C-alpha positions in Angstrom: -9.9 -70.7 44.0 -9.6 -71.7 40.3 -6.5 -70.7 38.5 -6.9 -68.2 35.7 -4.1 -68.2 33.0 -3.0 -64.9 31.6 0.0 -64.1 29.3 0.7 -60.6 30.7 -0.6 -58.9 33.9 -0.2 -55.1 34.3 -0.6 -53.7 37.8 -1.7 -50.1 37.9 -4.5 -48.2 36.1 -2.9 -44.8 35.7 -1.8 -43.3 32.4 1.4 -45.5 32.3 -0.5 -48.8 32.8 -3.2 -47.8 30.4 -0.7 -46.8 27.7 1.2 -50.0 28.1 -2.0 -52.0 27.8 -2.9 -50.2 24.6 0.5 -50.6 22.9 0.7 -54.2 23.9 -2.8 -54.8 22.5 -1.7 -53.0 19.3 1.1 -55.5 19.0 -1.4 -58.3 19.2 -1.0 -59.2 22.9 -4.0 -59.6 25.2 -2.9 -58.1 28.5 -4.9 -58.0 31.8 -4.7 -54.7 33.7 -5.5 -54.8 37.4 -6.3 -51.6 39.3 -7.0 -51.6 43.1 -9.2 -48.6 43.0 -10.8 -46.9 39.9 -9.1 -46.2 36.6 -7.1 -42.9 36.7 -7.8 -42.5 40.4 -4.2 -41.7 41.5 -1.5 -39.4 40.2 -3.0 -39.2 36.7 -6.1 -37.4 38.0 -4.3 -35.1 40.4 -1.7 -33.4 38.2 -1.3 -30.5 35.8 -1.8 -30.8 32.1 1.7 -30.0 30.8 3.5 -31.9 28.1 6.7 -30.1 29.1 10.0 -30.4 27.2 11.9 -27.6 28.8 11.8 -29.2 32.3 13.8 -32.3 31.0 17.5 -32.7 31.6 19.7 -33.2 28.5 20.3 -36.9 28.0 17.9 -39.8 28.1 15.2 -37.8 29.9 15.0 -35.2 27.1 15.5 -37.8 24.4 12.5 -39.8 25.7 10.4 -36.6 26.1 11.1 -35.5 22.5 10.2 -39.0 21.2 7.0 -38.9 23.2 6.2 -35.4 22.0 6.3 -36.5 18.4 3.6 -39.0 19.2 1.1 -36.6 20.7 -0.3 -34.8 17.6 -1.8 -37.9 16.1 -3.1 -39.5 19.4 -6.6 -38.0 19.3 -7.3 -39.6 15.9 -5.5 -42.8 16.8 -7.4 -43.3 20.0 -10.7 -41.9 18.6 -11.0 -39.4 21.4 -10.7 -35.6 21.9 -7.7 -35.3 24.2 -7.7 -31.5 24.3 -4.1 -31.5 23.0 -2.8 -28.0 22.4 0.6 -27.1 20.9 0.7 -23.8 22.8 4.4 -23.4 23.5 5.9 -22.6 26.8 8.1 -20.0 28.6 10.2 -20.1 31.7 10.4 -16.8 33.5 13.9 -15.9 34.9 13.8 -13.7 38.0 17.4 -13.0 38.9 21.0 -13.3 37.7 21.6 -16.6 39.6 18.7 -18.2 37.8 19.8 -16.7 34.5 23.3 -18.4 34.9 21.6 -21.7 35.6 19.2 -21.4 32.6 21.9 -20.4 30.2 23.7 -23.6 30.9 20.5 -25.6 30.9 19.3 -24.2 27.6 22.7 -24.8 25.9 22.6 -28.4 26.9 19.0 -28.8 25.7 19.8 -27.3 22.3 22.7 -29.7 21.9 20.3 -32.5 22.6 17.8 -31.4 19.9 15.3 -29.2 21.7 14.1 -26.1 19.9 14.4 -23.4 22.6 15.6 -19.8 22.8 16.5 -17.3 25.5 14.6 -14.0 25.4 15.5 -10.7 27.1 13.0 -9.1 29.5 11.4 -6.9 26.9 10.8 -9.8 24.4 9.5 -12.0 27.2 6.9 -9.4 28.1 6.0 -9.0 24.4 5.2 -12.7 24.3 3.7 -12.8 27.8 2.4 -9.3 28.6 1.3 -10.2 32.2 4.8 -10.8 33.3 6.1 -8.6 36.1 8.5 -5.7 35.0 11.1 -7.3 37.3 11.4 -10.4 35.2 14.9 -10.4 33.9 14.6 -12.8 30.9 12.8 -16.0 29.8 13.1 -19.0 27.7 10.6 -20.0 25.0 10.1 -23.3 23.2 7.3 -24.0 20.7 7.4 -27.7 21.6 5.8 -27.3 25.0 2.2 -28.4 24.9 -0.7 -29.4 27.1 -3.3 -32.2 27.2 -6.2 -33.4 29.4 -4.5 -36.2 31.5 -7.8 -37.9 32.5 -9.0 -38.0 29.0 -5.6 -39.4 27.9 -5.8 -42.2 30.4 -9.3 -43.2 29.7 -8.7 -43.0 25.9 -5.8 -45.4 26.2 -7.8 -47.7 28.3 -10.8 -47.7 26.0 -8.7 -48.2 22.9 -6.9 -51.1 24.7 -10.2 -52.8 25.4 -11.3 -52.4 21.8 -8.1 -54.3 20.8 -8.7 -57.1 23.2 -7.1 -56.1 26.5 -9.0 -56.7 29.7 -9.2 -54.1 32.6 -10.4 -55.1 36.1 -10.9 -52.3 38.6 -11.5 -52.8 42.3 -9.0 -55.6 42.1 -6.2 -55.6 44.6 -3.1 -57.7 44.1 -2.4 -59.4 47.5 0.6 -61.6 46.5 3.0 -62.3 43.7 4.0 -65.9 43.5 7.7 -66.6 42.8 9.4 -69.9 42.3 13.1 -70.4 41.5 13.6 -66.7 40.8 10.7 -66.6 38.3 7.3 -65.0 38.5 4.5 -67.7 38.5 1.4 -65.6 39.1 -0.5 -63.1 41.1 -3.2 -63.5 43.8 -6.0 -61.0 44.2 -8.7 -60.8 46.8 -10.9 -63.2 44.8 -8.8 -65.2 42.4 -5.4 -66.7 41.4 -3.9 -65.7 38.1 -1.2 -67.8 36.5 1.3 -65.7 34.5 5.0 -65.5 33.9 5.0 -61.8 33.1 4.0 -59.0 35.6 4.4 -55.3 34.8 4.6 -53.0 37.8 3.0 -49.8 36.7 1.6 -48.9 40.1 3.1 -45.4 40.4 3.3 -44.3 44.0 2.4 -47.8 45.1 5.2 -49.4 43.0 7.4 -50.1 46.0 4.6 -52.0 47.7 4.0 -54.1 44.6 7.7 -54.8 44.4 7.7 -55.9 48.0 5.1 -58.6 47.2 7.8 -60.2 45.0 10.6 -59.6 47.6 12.0 -56.6 45.8 13.2 -53.2 47.2 12.0 -50.7 44.6 13.3 -47.1 45.4 10.0 -45.2 44.6 8.2 -43.1 47.1 5.4 -40.5 46.9 6.2 -36.8 46.6 3.3 -34.4 47.0 2.5 -31.5 44.6 -0.1 -29.0 45.7 -2.0 -27.0 43.1 -4.5 -24.2 42.9 -7.4 -23.6 40.5 -8.6 -20.0 39.9 -11.7 -18.5 38.3 -11.7 -18.2 34.5 -9.4 -15.4 33.3 -9.2 -15.8 29.5 -6.2 -14.2 27.9 -4.2 -13.5 31.0 -1.6 -16.2 30.3 -0.5 -17.3 26.9 0.7 -21.0 26.6 2.4 -22.8 29.4 4.4 -20.8 31.9 6.9 -21.8 34.5 9.4 -19.9 36.6 13.1 -20.8 36.6 12.6 -21.6 40.2 10.5 -24.6 39.0 13.6 -26.0 37.2 15.9 -25.2 40.1 13.6 -26.7 42.6 13.3 -29.9 40.5 17.0 -30.4 39.7 19.0 -28.4 42.4 16.9 -27.2 45.3 19.9 -26.0 47.3 20.2 -23.0 44.9 16.9 -21.5 46.0 17.3 -21.8 49.8 19.0 -18.4 50.0 16.1 -16.8 48.1 13.3 -18.2 50.2 14.1 -20.9 52.8 10.5 -21.6 53.6 9.5 -22.0 49.9 12.7 -24.1 49.3 11.7 -26.5 52.1 8.4 -27.0 50.3 10.0 -27.2 46.9 7.9 -24.4 45.5 8.3 -23.6 41.9 5.7 -21.9 39.7 3.8 -23.6 36.9 0.8 -21.9 35.3 -1.5 -23.6 32.7 -4.8 -22.4 31.2 -7.6 -25.0 31.2 -10.0 -25.4 28.4 -12.6 -23.2 30.2 -10.2 -20.4 30.9 -9.4 -21.3 34.5 -5.8 -21.2 35.6 -4.1 -24.2 37.1 -1.2 -23.0 39.3 1.4 -25.2 41.0 3.2 -26.4 42.8 5.3 -28.0 45.5 7.6 -31.0 45.8 7.2 -32.4 49.3 7.8 -35.7 51.0 4.7 -36.2 53.1 4.2 -39.9 52.9 0.8 -40.8 51.4 -0.8 -37.6 52.7 -2.5 -36.0 49.7 -4.0 -33.1 51.6 -3.2 -29.4 51.0 -1.7 -27.0 53.6 -2.2 -23.3 54.1 1.5 -22.7 54.3 2.2 -24.3 50.9 -0.7 -22.7 49.1 0.3 -19.3 50.5 3.9 -19.8 49.3 2.8 -20.8 45.8 0.5 -17.7 45.6 3.2 -15.4 46.8 5.6 -16.6 44.2 2.9 -16.6 41.5 2.1 -13.0 42.2 5.7 -12.0 42.0 5.9 -13.4 38.4 2.3 -12.4 37.4 1.2 -9.4 39.5 -2.3 -9.5 38.0 -3.0 -12.7 39.9 -3.4 -10.6 43.1 -6.9 -9.7 41.8 -7.9 -13.2 40.8 -10.2 -15.4 42.9 -9.1 -18.9 43.9 -11.8 -21.6 43.5 -10.2 -24.6 45.0 -6.9 -26.3 45.9 -5.9 -30.0 45.6 -2.8 -32.1 45.8 -1.4 -35.2 44.0 1.3 -37.7 44.9 4.0 -38.3 42.3 6.2 -41.4 42.1 9.7 -40.1 43.0 13.0 -41.9 42.4 16.3 -40.8 43.8 17.6 -39.5 40.4 14.3 -38.2 39.1 14.1 -40.7 36.2 11.6 -43.6 35.8 12.5 -47.3 36.3 11.9 -49.3 33.2 12.4 -52.9 32.1 13.3 -56.2 33.8 14.6 -56.5 37.4 17.8 -58.5 37.8 17.3 -61.7 39.7 13.6 -62.1 39.1 12.5 -63.3 35.7 9.2 -62.0 34.5 9.0 -58.9 36.7 9.0 -55.7 34.7 9.2 -52.2 36.0 7.4 -49.2 34.4 7.1 -46.6 37.2 8.8 -43.7 38.9 8.0 -41.0 36.3 7.2 -38.4 39.1 5.8 -35.3 37.3 6.6 -36.6 33.8 4.1 -39.4 33.6 1.7 -37.6 31.2 4.5 -36.3 28.9 6.3 -39.7 28.8 3.2 -42.0 28.7 3.2 -42.6 24.9 6.9 -43.4 24.6 6.9 -45.5 27.7 3.9 -47.6 26.5 5.6 -48.0 23.1 9.0 -48.9 24.4 7.6 -51.5 26.9 5.3 -53.0 24.3 8.1 -53.3 21.7 10.3 -54.9 24.3 7.8 -57.4 25.6 5.9 -58.3 22.4 8.6 -57.9 19.8 11.9 -58.2 21.6 13.1 -54.7 20.7 15.3 -53.4 23.4 15.4 -49.6 23.5 18.4 -48.1 25.2 16.1 -46.7 27.9 15.5 -50.3 29.1 19.2 -50.5 29.9 19.9 -47.0 31.1 16.8 -46.8 33.3 16.8 -50.3 34.8 16.4 -50.7 38.6 20.0 -52.0 38.7 21.3 -48.5 38.6 20.3 -48.1 42.3 22.0 -51.3 43.5 
């Protein structure tokens, strides 16, 4: 096979890979993006639509989320595409005193880190969200929570990258990554050899397999989230809505085991979003099921039970379909960004789990600035793979 030279090869055609391709092209680079299946065929097409700020821990996670959030309002114009971006605000419903104690500390830390968020008592929460159950003790509210169409975002990044000179090849599987003297020398696909000294691993749930091709142990594995789509119910839910159990399940699952051991095992935590056509998107779970992206009756029932406790009107709403997506999980819940120690030219940009949509703009920008302009954002240091060694 003939050898094809390329300056930069990106592996993975989800929202993260597409965003990196766009911002690199914007910097004047000409990256080649390789996707084994179809563009946006993995996690980016099987997720909710939240651009959530309130789910982020104070520190680097919230800092990146806020920087990314500031980029979203101008993206539709910048990418010449309607992304269905909506600055709708979001609430987290608090069901009991234990959750309230957790959320009081959580909100205090977020405020100190720059997030506009407030705690509401039960009456004020129901004024903002009338469908909430009378048993809801309190809630948070942030005007910065938003939503966007994740598939449109991914395709818009890819199309804009191509207009600026990037190349995207779908149906192209990377079979090997060639390494010589601790330096990347190229990649081998099913039909060609590509010479390059810079490979970006943006393969999401497959990032560990891509790392293994270069002899690396990347601690990323899939975590399943099951979701439900209902009939259109305009006006039932205002903005984005989560339960505090969603935050607890994400950051400290042990705290919910005494409430509902079965739901805790599945990582059930409520998220509700209104789609453009009025249908509700209800999630979800956080399960380790390997690469099984199917749904289960037990999980769907657990999600619906919890949803009806928070929003009793859902008992009268018809479910249209269910689906599941696999999210790239890391042990500390943060992405892995930047170079990998001991292998020159191998760059990580994966492990965002449920935050890939919200963090795509800032991830693409940080990676492009680092690779094309030599600007090293502190996230490159704080979120490097070396933190797991």
